[in-house]
N, C-alpha and C positions, 0 to 999 in steps of 0.2 A: 683518839687524840693524837697529839704529836709524839707522845712517848710510847711508841709501838712495843718497846721491850717490856713494858709493864704488863702486857696482855698475858704472857705465859705465867708470870709470877702471880697475877690475880687469879687465874684459873687454878693454879696449884694451891693457893691460899684458900679459896672458896671450897674446893673439894677435899682439902686436907691431904694433898698428894706430896710425897717426898721425892727425893732424887733430883736429877737434872731437870731444870726448866729453862728454856731459852727460846728466843725468837730467831728464826733463820731468814736472812735476806739474801736471796740469790736471784733477784729480779724475777723473770718469768719462770724460773725453775724453783722458786721458794717452796712450794707445796711438795714437789717431788723430793727436794733436798731434806725437808723436814721428815718426810716418811722414811727416807733413806737413813737419816741419823737415828730415828726411833727404832728402825729395824736393827741397826748395829747395836743399840743399847740392849735390845732383847736378845740378840745373838750372843752378846758378851756375857749375859747373865746379870748385868748391872741393874736391869729393870725387869719386872714381871708383866707390866702393862705400860702402854704409852698412848698418849693422845697426840695426834699429829694432823696437820691440815694447813689451810691457808685462809687469809683474811685480807681484804682490801676495801676500806671504806673512806679513803682519803682522796677522793677524786673531785676536789673543788677547783676553782678557777686557777689557783696557784699551780696545781699539778698540770693542768692543760697548758699553762704558760711554760712550765719547765719542759714538757714533752714537745711543745711547738718549736723549741730550739734544737731538737734532735731530728734525725731522719726516721725515727721509729713510728711516729703517729701517722696513720693512714690519711692521705689527703682527700680520698674519696669517701671515707666512712664505710668502705666495704673491703675488709681486710683479706678475705678469701684464704684462710689458713690452708697450707699444704698445696696451694695452687700456684702455678707458674706466674700468674698475673697478680699475685698477692702484693699489696703495696704498703703494708705496715700494720700496726696494732690499733685497736680501739679500746679506750679506757672504759672500765665498768666497775661496779661494786658487787661484792658478794663474799660469802664465807662457806667453808665446809670443813668438817673435822671427822676423823675416824679413830676408833679405839683399836689398838694393835696389841696382840698377844701371840706368844708362841702357839702353834697349832695344838700341840698336846695339852697345853694349859687351858686353852679355850674349850677343847673337848671335855677335859676333866671338870671344868667349871659349868658345863652345860650351856655355854654361850651360843647364841645364834651366830653362825659363821656365814658371812655374805660373800667373802672372797678369800683366796689364799695368795699371798705374794710369794712367788717362786723365784723371782729375780728382779733386780733393779739395775738399770744401766744409766750411768751419768757420764758426762763428757764436757770438757771445755775445749774450745777451738784454739785456745792460745792466741797466737797472732793470725787472725783470719782476715776476711774481706772487710768487715766492719763489726764493731762491738754489738750492734743491734741486729746483725744478720748472721745467724749461725750457719756454718758450712754444712753441706750435705755429708761430707766425710765424717765430721764430728757427730752428726746425728746417727749415721750408720754405725759408728763405733759404739755409741751408747746402746743402740738396739742389739747389736751383736753381743755385747757384754751381758745384757739382760737375758738373751736367748741361751747363752752359754751357762750362765749362773743357774738358770731355771732348767737346763737340760731339755730344751724343747726346740723343735724345728720351726723356723719362720713360717713354713707352709701350713703348720697346724694352727696358726693364729687366725681366728675368725672375726674378732672385733677389737678395735683399738679405741 
């Protein structure tokens, strides 16, 4: 619905979860930002488990009208992410969520571990070319920060 901030509270209510619950709106970086904030909660010891993810189900005609007034929407319908000829975004609906725990806690609890987050890189371009077009320098900074935090070489990455 229109009250996106209610989603986190409802999940906490239904599952009987305490601690911080919030909705993060960072445009295209919302899911990454939510995972980043959840990781910080775990690292600080304020939480022992966190649910983080992303959700977008509000792509009705109103959203298309709003996006049509920006240079963000792809005029061809073929956005081509990471390609030089990319011409914008395509709206879609979906959701995904993950449970995060500190590695030692997950091992202790016998949890199935699907992945280990060793580093997260975030960046804002500040005053760049356009609010809808992230700069290559900002993206590189985010990747370099993640590599440094994880203590890994970019050449060791096999899949993004």
